[in-house]
C-alpha positions as CSV (number, residue, x, y, z in Angstrom):
1,M,-42.9,11.9,51.7
2,P,-46.6,11.3,52.3
3,L,-47.6,9.2,55.3
4,A,-50.3,6.4,54.5
5,L,-53.4,6.4,56.6
6,P,-54.2,3.5,58.9
7,A,-57.0,1.2,57.8
8,L,-60.0,2.6,59.3
9,P,-62.1,2.1,61.1
10,L,-59.9,1.3,64.0
11,R,-61.4,-0.8,66.9
12,T,-61.0,-1.3,70.7
13,A,-62.8,-3.4,73.3
14,R,-65.3,-0.5,73.7
15,L,-64.7,1.9,70.9
16,I,-64.8,2.5,67.1
17,L,-62.6,5.3,65.9
18,R,-63.9,6.3,62.4
19,P,-64.1,9.5,60.2
20,F,-66.6,12.0,61.3
21,E,-69.7,11.6,59.1
22,E,-72.5,14.3,58.4
23,H,-74.6,13.2,61.0
24,D,-72.1,13.7,63.8
25,F,-72.4,17.6,63.3
26,G,-74.7,18.1,66.2
27,T,-72.8,16.3,68.7
28,Y,-69.5,17.8,67.4
29,A,-70.8,21.3,67.7
30,A,-72.1,20.5,71.2
31,Y,-68.7,19.8,72.5
32,H,-66.8,22.0,70.5
33,G,-69.0,25.1,71.5
34,R,-68.2,24.5,75.1
35,R,-65.8,27.3,76.9
36,D,-64.6,24.9,79.4
37,V,-63.3,22.6,76.6
38,Y,-61.6,25.4,74.7
39,R,-59.9,26.9,77.7
40,F,-57.2,24.1,77.4
41,L,-56.9,24.7,73.6
42,Y,-55.9,28.5,74.1
43,S,-58.7,29.7,72.0
44,F,-62.3,30.5,72.1
45,P,-65.0,28.0,70.7
46,P,-65.6,28.5,66.9
47,E,-68.7,29.9,65.8
48,A,-71.0,29.3,62.9
49,Q,-69.1,29.3,59.6
50,A,-65.7,28.5,61.4
51,L,-67.1,25.7,63.3
52,R,-68.6,24.2,60.1
53,Q,-65.2,24.5,58.1
54,Q,-63.5,22.9,61.1
55,F,-66.2,20.0,61.1
56,D,-65.7,19.7,57.2
57,R,-61.8,19.4,57.6
58,A,-62.3,16.7,60.3
59,C,-64.4,14.7,58.0
60,Q,-61.4,14.4,55.8
61,P,-58.5,12.2,57.2
62,D,-55.3,13.2,55.9
63,L,-51.6,12.9,56.7
64,S,-50.3,13.8,53.2
65,Q,-48.0,16.8,54.2
66,D,-46.7,18.6,57.3
67,G,-49.6,20.0,59.3
68,A,-52.3,17.6,57.9
69,T,-54.4,15.8,60.5
70,T,-56.4,12.6,60.8
71,T,-59.2,13.3,63.3
72,L,-61.4,10.5,64.0
73,A,-64.8,10.3,65.9
74,V,-64.9,8.2,69.0
75,E,-67.7,6.1,69.1
76,R,-68.9,3.8,71.7
77,S,-69.7,0.3,70.3
78,E,-72.5,-0.6,72.6
79,D,-74.8,2.2,71.7
80,G,-73.1,4.3,68.8
81,V,-72.7,7.4,71.0
82,V,-69.8,9.8,69.9
83,L,-68.0,10.6,73.0
84,G,-65.2,12.8,71.3
85,E,-62.3,12.6,69.0
86,V,-58.6,11.8,68.9
87,L,-56.2,13.0,66.2
88,L,-53.0,12.4,64.7
89,K,-51.0,15.4,63.2
90,A,-48.2,15.1,60.6
91,A,-45.8,17.4,62.5
92,S,-42.9,16.2,60.4
93,T,-43.3,13.8,57.5
94,A,-39.4,13.9,56.9
95,A,-38.7,13.3,60.5
96,L,-41.7,10.9,61.0
97,Q,-43.1,13.1,64.0
98,G,-46.6,12.9,64.7
99,E,-48.7,14.8,67.4
100,L,-51.4,13.0,69.4
101,G,-54.5,15.0,70.6
102,Y,-58.0,14.2,72.1
103,I,-61.0,16.3,72.9
104,F,-63.9,14.5,74.8
105,D,-67.3,15.9,75.7
106,P,-66.8,16.1,79.6
107,A,-70.3,14.4,80.1
108,H,-68.2,11.3,79.1
109,A,-65.1,11.9,81.3
110,G,-63.9,9.5,83.9
111,G,-64.8,6.0,81.8
112,G,-61.4,5.6,80.4
113,Y,-62.6,6.3,77.0
114,A,-59.8,8.9,76.0
115,T,-57.0,6.5,77.3
116,E,-58.3,3.6,75.3
117,A,-58.9,5.9,72.1
118,A,-55.5,7.4,72.5
119,A,-53.7,4.1,73.0
120,E,-55.1,2.9,69.8
121,M,-54.1,6.1,67.9
122,L,-50.6,5.4,69.2
123,R,-50.8,1.7,68.1
124,A,-51.8,2.7,64.6
125,G,-49.5,5.7,64.4
126,F,-46.6,3.5,65.3
127,E,-47.5,0.2,63.8
128,E,-49.3,1.2,60.6
129,I,-48.4,4.7,59.7
130,G,-44.6,4.4,60.9
131,F,-44.2,7.5,63.1
132,H,-40.6,7.5,64.5
133,R,-41.9,9.7,67.5
134,I,-45.6,10.8,68.7
135,F,-45.7,13.9,71.0
136,A,-48.6,15.5,72.9
137,R,-48.9,19.0,73.9
138,I,-50.7,19.5,77.0
139,D,-52.0,22.6,79.1
140,A,-50.2,22.1,82.5
141,D,-53.4,22.8,84.3
142,N,-55.4,20.1,82.4
143,H,-54.8,17.7,85.0
144,G,-57.1,14.9,83.3
145,S,-55.2,14.9,79.9
146,V,-51.9,14.9,81.9
147,K,-53.2,11.6,83.4
148,V,-54.1,10.1,80.1
149,A,-50.6,10.9,78.9
150,E,-49.0,9.4,81.8
151,R,-51.3,6.2,81.8
152,L,-50.2,5.8,78.2
153,G,-46.5,5.8,79.2
154,L,-45.5,8.8,77.6
155,R,-42.7,10.5,79.1
156,R,-42.7,14.3,80.2
157,E,-39.9,15.9,78.0
158,A,-40.5,19.6,78.6
159,H,-42.4,21.9,80.6
160,F,-42.6,25.4,79.0
161,R,-43.6,28.2,81.4
162,Q,-45.8,30.8,80.2
163,N,-45.5,30.1,76.6
164,D,-49.0,30.8,75.6
165,R,-51.8,33.4,76.4
166,H,-55.5,33.2,76.3
167,D,-58.2,35.4,77.3
168,G,-55.6,37.5,79.4
169,R,-54.2,34.5,81.2
170,W,-50.5,32.9,80.7
171,G,-50.4,29.3,80.5
172,D,-47.8,26.6,80.9
173,E,-47.3,23.5,78.5
174,F,-46.1,20.2,79.0
175,V,-44.7,18.3,75.9
176,Y,-45.0,14.3,76.4
177,A,-43.6,12.0,73.8
178,L,-43.0,8.2,73.1
179,L,-40.5,6.7,70.6
180,A,-41.3,3.9,68.1
181,E,-38.6,1.5,69.9
182,E,-40.2,2.3,73.2
183,W,-43.6,1.4,72.0
184,S,-42.4,-1.9,70.6
185,Q,-40.6,-2.8,73.8
186,R,-43.8,-2.6,75.7
187,G,-44.9,-5.8,77.2
């Protein structure tokens, strides 16, 4: 069963979460071209045509089938600067499982933007889309991302030891998650 997208754009006190547009490509390419960003994604930054194809997919929010992803640009309301992105992936439409992700330009780290944007994606995921469970997979060395998950109230469910390898280096992964009933019980 296809999942319905939330009403877009989404808004928070400081942010607008919206589909990427063609004029965002330069900003998108700048932070997606950074090795320090991709180190925690277990891949190398995409180049040329691969980067363009990835951006084109990001411009098309979709939750119609397993593996489909809605990626939204995170724009600061006060000045229109794109700070990064948040995403929800349909991990399993039958089991109503979603995967939360976020990538931000390190130049905008420390302002609470990732937490604010991810919280809005959780809200939309549970309240508008109807996910039963939303999880995030995080490299155990990505301390900033771990802090975001914990500030959001996600529960650490797993610690996979040396489950992935990138550039000759083994990495551990944490899985954090939250259930719809836990979300609805928040004060």
